[in-house]
LOZAFI-111551 format. One line per 4 residues: number of its first residue (from 1); their letters; for each residue x, y, z of C-alpha. Coordinates in nm, 2 decimals, decimal comma. Layout:
NUM> A> X/Y/Z; ...
***
This chain:
1> MLRK> 4,33/-12,50/17,23; 4,18/-12,83/17,32; 4,43/-13,06/17,50; 4,41/-13,39/17,68
5> IVKI> 4,44/-13,40/18,05; 4,37/-13,65/18,33; 4,06/-13,64/18,55; 4,04/-13,82/18,89
9> DEEK> 3,72/-13,94/19,04; 3,78/-13,87/19,41; 3,49/-14,09/19,52; 3,66/-14,39/19,35
13> CNGC> 4,02/-14,31/19,45; 4,14/-14,52/19,74; 4,46/-14,33/19,80; 4,69/-14,61/19,71
17> GLCI> 4,93/-14,36/19,54; 5,03/-14,59/19,25; 4,93/-14,33/19,00; 5,18/-14,09/19,16
21> KGCH> 5,46/-14,33/19,09; 5,33/-14,38/18,73; 5,33/-14,01/18,66; 5,67/-13,91/18,52
25> EGAL> 5,58/-13,54/18,50; 5,51/-13,49/18,87; 5,16/-13,36/18,79; 4,99/-13,58/19,06
29> QLID> 5,01/-13,57/19,44; 4,84/-13,75/19,73; 4,65/-13,48/19,93; 4,43/-13,57/20,22
33> GKAK> 4,44/-13,94/20,12; 4,33/-13,87/19,76; 4,52/-13,84/19,44; 4,49/-13,49/19,29
37> LVSD> 4,61/-13,32/18,97; 4,82/-13,04/19,11; 4,96/-12,90/18,79; 4,77/-12,88/18,46
41> SYCD> 5,08/-12,77/18,28; 5,28/-13,07/18,39; 5,02/-13,32/18,28; 5,10/-13,44/17,92
45> GLGA> 4,77/-13,62/17,88; 4,93/-13,95/17,76; 4,78/-14,14/18,05; 5,08/-14,33/18,19
49> CLPE> 4,90/-14,32/18,53; 4,58/-14,49/18,40; 4,70/-14,86/18,41; 4,85/-14,80/18,76
53> CPVG> 4,50/-14,72/18,91; 4,35/-15,04/19,05; 4,00/-14,89/19,09; 3,96/-14,71/18,76
57> AISI> 3,94/-14,37/18,91; 4,14/-14,20/18,64; 4,02/-14,10/18,29; 4,14/-13,88/18,01
61> IERQ> 3,93/-13,58/17,91; 3,97/-13,30/17,66; 3,93/-12,94/17,76; 4,05/-12,59/17,68
65> GDAF> 4,41/-12,57/17,81; 4,50/-12,25/17,99; 4,84/-12,37/18,11; 5,03/-12,29/17,79
69> DEEA> 4,98/-11,95/17,63; 5,12/-12,03/17,29; 5,11/-11,67/17,15; 5,26/-11,51/17,46
73> VKQR> 5,55/-11,76/17,47; 5,61/-11,73/17,10; 5,61/-11,35/17,12; 5,86/-11,35/17,41
77> LVEE> 6,09/-11,59/17,22; 6,07/-11,39/16,90; 6,15/-11,07/17,09; 6,46/-11,25/17,23
81> NKVV> 6,55/-11,33/16,87; 6,57/-11,70/16,94; 6,25/-11,85/16,78; 6,16/-11,80/16,42
85> SAKP> 5,87/-12,05/16,41; 5,67/-12,25/16,65; 5,39/-12,51/16,62; 5,22/-12,72/16,89
89> LACG> 5,21/-13,10/16,85; 4,88/-13,29/16,85; 4,90/-13,42/17,21; 4,89/-13,06/17,35
93> CPGT> 5,18/-13,12/17,60; 5,37/-12,79/17,65; 5,70/-12,99/17,65; 5,64/-13,11/17,30
97> KAKM> 5,61/-12,76/17,15; 5,80/-12,77/16,82; 6,01/-12,46/16,74; 6,31/-12,34/16,55
101> IERK> 6,59/-12,17/16,75; 6,80/-11,91/16,57; 7,16/-11,89/16,69; 7,38/-11,58/16,66
105> TEPR> 7,69/-11,62/16,44; 7,94/-11,46/16,68; 8,12/-11,67/16,94; 7,91/-11,76/17,24
109> STVV> 8,03/-11,82/17,60; 7,89/-12,17/17,59; 8,10/-12,29/17,29; 8,26/-12,62/17,38
113> TGDS> 8,64/-12,62/17,41; 8,86/-12,90/17,52; 8,82/-13,28/17,55; 8,53/-13,49/17,67
117> ELRQ> 8,48/-13,50/18,04; 8,29/-13,83/18,04; 8,48/-14,05/18,30; 8,30/-14,38/18,26
121> WPCQ> 8,10/-14,61/18,04; 7,82/-14,69/18,01; 7,64/-14,36/18,10; 7,28/-14,46/18,03
125> LRLV> 7,11/-14,49/18,37; 6,94/-14,81/18,27; 7,27/-14,97/18,18; 7,51/-14,87/18,46
129> PADA> 7,57/-15,13/18,73; 7,48/-14,99/19,06; 7,79/-15,14/19,22; 8,03/-15,02/18,95
133> PYFA> 8,37/-14,92/19,10; 8,36/-14,57/18,95; 8,07/-14,47/19,18; 8,30/-14,50/19,49
137> DAHL> 8,33/-14,15/19,65; 8,19/-13,99/19,34; 8,01/-13,67/19,27; 7,71/-13,78/19,07
141> LVAA> 7,56/-13,60/18,77; 7,21/-13,72/18,68; 7,13/-13,55/18,34; 6,83/-13,55/18,11
145> DCSA> 6,97/-13,68/17,78; 6,84/-13,37/17,59; 7,05/-13,15/17,82; 7,38/-13,24/17,64
149> FAYG> 7,24/-13,11/17,31; 7,07/-12,80/17,45; 7,36/-12,68/17,66; 7,68/-12,66/17,47
153> NIHK> 7,93/-12,64/17,76; 7,79/-12,93/17,96; 8,13/-13,11/17,97; 8,32/-12,82/18,12
157> EFMR> 8,06/-12,68/18,35; 7,87/-12,99/18,47; 8,05/-13,32/18,38; 8,40/-13,23/18,49
161> GKIT> 8,50/-13,42/18,80; 8,17/-13,61/18,81; 8,03/-13,95/18,72; 7,75/-13,89/18,46
165> VIGC> 7,44/-14,09/18,41; 7,17/-13,99/18,16; 6,81/-14,08/18,09; 6,47/-13,96/17,97
169> PKLD> 6,17/-14,03/18,21; 5,92/-14,00/17,93; 6,08/-14,25/17,68; 6,28/-14,49/17,90
173> DADY> 6,09/-14,79/18,03; 6,28/-14,81/18,36; 6,24/-14,74/18,73; 6,49/-14,46/18,78
177> AAKL> 6,41/-14,43/19,16; 6,50/-14,80/19,22; 6,83/-14,78/19,03; 6,93/-14,45/19,19
181> TDIL> 6,84/-14,59/19,53; 7,08/-14,88/19,47; 7,35/-14,65/19,36; 7,32/-14,43/19,67
185> RLNE> 7,29/-14,73/19,91; 7,59/-14,92/19,77; 7,83/-14,63/19,73; 7,95/-14,33/19,92
189> IKSV> 7,82/-14,06/19,69; 7,95/-13,72/19,79; 7,70/-13,50/19,60; 7,43/-13,52/19,34
193> TVLR> 7,36/-13,27/19,07; 7,04/-13,30/18,86; 7,05/-13,14/18,52; 6,70/-13,13/18,37
197> MEVP> 6,53/-12,95/18,09; 6,25/-12,70/18,15; 5,99/-12,92/17,99; 5,74/-13,08/18,23
201> CCGG> 5,83/-13,45/18,17; 6,18/-13,38/18,30; 6,03/-13,34/18,65; 6,04/-13,72/18,66
205> IVNS> 6,42/-13,72/18,71; 6,39/-13,48/19,00; 6,11/-13,69/19,16; 6,33/-14,01/19,12
209> IKAA> 6,62/-13,84/19,30; 6,40/-13,73/19,58; 6,26/-14,08/19,62; 6,61/-14,23/19,61
213> LEAS> 6,75/-14,00/19,87; 6,46/-14,08/20,10; 6,48/-14,46/20,04; 6,86/-14,47/20,09
217> SKVI> 6,83/-14,29/20,43; 7,14/-14,09/20,34; 7,20/-13,72/20,38; 7,37/-13,62/20,05
221> PWRV> 7,40/-13,26/19,92; 7,21/-13,22/19,60; 7,09/-12,95/19,36; 6,88/-12,91/19,05
225> VVIG> 6,98/-12,71/18,75; 6,71/-12,63/18,49; 6,81/-12,58/18,12; 6,58/-12,40/17,88
229> TDGV> 6,51/-12,54/17,54; 6,70/-12,25/17,40; 7,01/-12,36/17,59; 6,99/-12,09/17,87
233> IRED> 7,01/-12,19/18,24; 6,67/-12,11/18,39; 6,73/-12,21/18,75; 7,04/-12,31/18,95
***
């Protein structure tokens, strides 16, 4: 399957690192003073990094994608009785693979019970004031907005006792790292939990947390939990 992917001209690259910040998927890294594509599967081919490059070292090309074995993944999910149909979207990004998920009719352990555990408003990362009083001595949950729909028991298992902020690094036009840095600097955050989806673009949330922790110069316990598109915890 042909898919779009970035190509970096190392002779032109001056190692400024601006494209690294522009890539929400975490597909680029600075290695030996040059920007390099380190993960084909994470690159969505949309080119958010292109306008960041001051020397025009990045272009978009088409090539056969070997990072996403559609038939193998489809077969695995069918065997698990979770996917009944699947179709890739035009851009070729693995994270945009459209599929239907078949749910069993019997009660599941992740059925939501009880009241909402949201403790503050707003919860959108772009909208929360960094100096809001509810951040004082808080356990912070930074969640991909899709995670609330994919994981049914998010309130009880992840939001309880935490201040929750949500966002989407692919769709939100915002500098998450800067906002999170301000939150960490201005408040005594006790811990950070990152709840991301397994799709590549969600790596932008993790990268923003890493950058914020470094910029804030604070040592704060943090962990990353990965939710599959079928609602199953992949990593914790």
